[in-house]
Structures are given as structure tokens and as C-alpha cells.
N, C-alpha and C positions, 0 to 999 in steps of 0.2 A: 382498580375498577374505573371504567371510562366515565367522564363527566357527562351527566345527562342533559346539561344545559346546551342549547344550540350555540355553535360557534359562529363568528362573523365570516368564516370561510365558506359556509354553506350558502348556496344560492337562495336568495330571499324569495318567498312566495308573495307575489304582488297581486293586488286586487285589480282585475282588468279595467274597472271603471276609473282607476287612478293612473293609468298609463300616461306618461309624459306630463302629468299634472305637476309633479314636483318641480320641474324646471320653470314652469309658468308661475307657480306660487312664489318662487324666489324673485321674480320680476315684479317690481312695484307698479309697472305701467300696464301689464297685461293681466286680466282676470283669468281664473281657471276656465278651461274649455267648457265644462259642464258643471252644473251645481252638484255639490257633494251631498250624498244622502244623509249624512249626520249633521248637516247645517240647516238651521231654520231660516226662512226669509227674514231679512231685516234691512238695515241701512245698506244701500248698494245692491239690493237684490235684482235690479235690472241691469247689472253690469254685463251680463251675457248679451243683452240687446245692444249695448254700447259697443262691445267688442265686435259684434257682427257689423255694426255701422262703420266702425273703423276699418274693418277688413274690406267691406264693400267699397269704401272711398279709396282705399289703397289700390284695390283691383282696378277701379276706374282710372286712377292716375297712371298705373302701369300700362293699361291699354292705350291711353293717350300717348304715353312715351313710346310705346311700340309703333304706333302710327307715325309719330314724328321721326323715329329712327328709319322706318321704311321709306318715308319721303326723302330724308337725307341720303339714304343709300341709293335711291333712284336718281338723285341729283349727281351723286358720285359716278354712277354708271353713265350718265349723260356726258360728264366731263371726260371719262375714259374713252367713250365712243367718239367724241370730237377729236381727241388726241390720236386715236387710231386712224381716223379718216385723214388726219394730217401727216400720217406716216410714222408716228412714234410706236416703239415696241412696248406694248402695255405690260407684258410680263416683266421686262427689265425695269420699267417705271415702277411697278408695284414692289419689286425687290429693292430698288433704290429708296423708295419711301419707307419701307419696312426697316432697312438698314440705317436710315437717317435717324430713327428713333432709338437706336442702340447706342450705349455709351461708347465713345471712340476707342477706349482701351480694350473693351470687351470685343468690339468689332475687329480691331487689329489682331487680337489673339485668335479670334475665330477664323479670320482670313488667312493667317499664317498657318494654322492647323489645316485648313482647307487645302492650301497650296502644298503642304507637306504630304497629305493623303493623296492628292492628285499626282504628285511626282512619284510616290511609291507605286501607285497603280500603273503609271506609264512605264516604269522600270520593269514591273512584272509582265506587262503586255509585251515589251520588247524581248523578254526572255522566251516567250512562248513561240 
């Protein structure tokens, strides 16, 4: 006769009001997203207000950073524009800058593979 007790393999029916609350409850720095119906107000009952304030301040900081990033990207564009006017190939310059950030051994391996693939394509084109 089958065991009538539910097994741990069955999907758990969850209360929609507690969605994603478990992870937040495990964090000592973040309060639950909404008050739980089974809890009475007590010490720390205004923690949702504090969480909203923390979130608001973080959003303000992120907006400020986005503004600073946009300003810096504008400055980068100005430098690239100046170099283009002076005759530099911007696409090549961008590639050189990108490649300079790659580990030299990784770059050498990539360049070797690139050359091998290019050679293989040239051989195939010559056959056609």
C-alpha cells in the first residue's frame, strides 16, 4: 500500500504572498518585502519604510552613476572624433585597445587560431 504522507519530491504548494521572501529572510541586512499576515507589529515594525528608503537612495546613486558614465562616454567620443580628424583608423584603434586588455598568452593563442582559420579559408577559395 502506498505511503499517504507527501514526499519531498512533490512540488511544494507555496503561498503567493511569500514568493521570494525566503531568500530575503535569510539575509540579515534586508527585511522581508511585505509584512507577513501571521506577525504582529512590534520592534522593527517600520523596517519596510527603512527598506524603501535604502532602495530610494540606491536608485538615486545609480542614476548619478549613469549620468557620470554618460559624461565619460561623451568624453571618449570626443577623443575618438579628434583622432579620426587627425587621420587615425578608429576601428583599428578600438581593436588595439580591446586587445591590449587581453592576457598576452590568450591573445597569442587567439591570433594563431585566427591565422589558421584565415589560411584554411584562403586554401578553400583557391580550390573554387
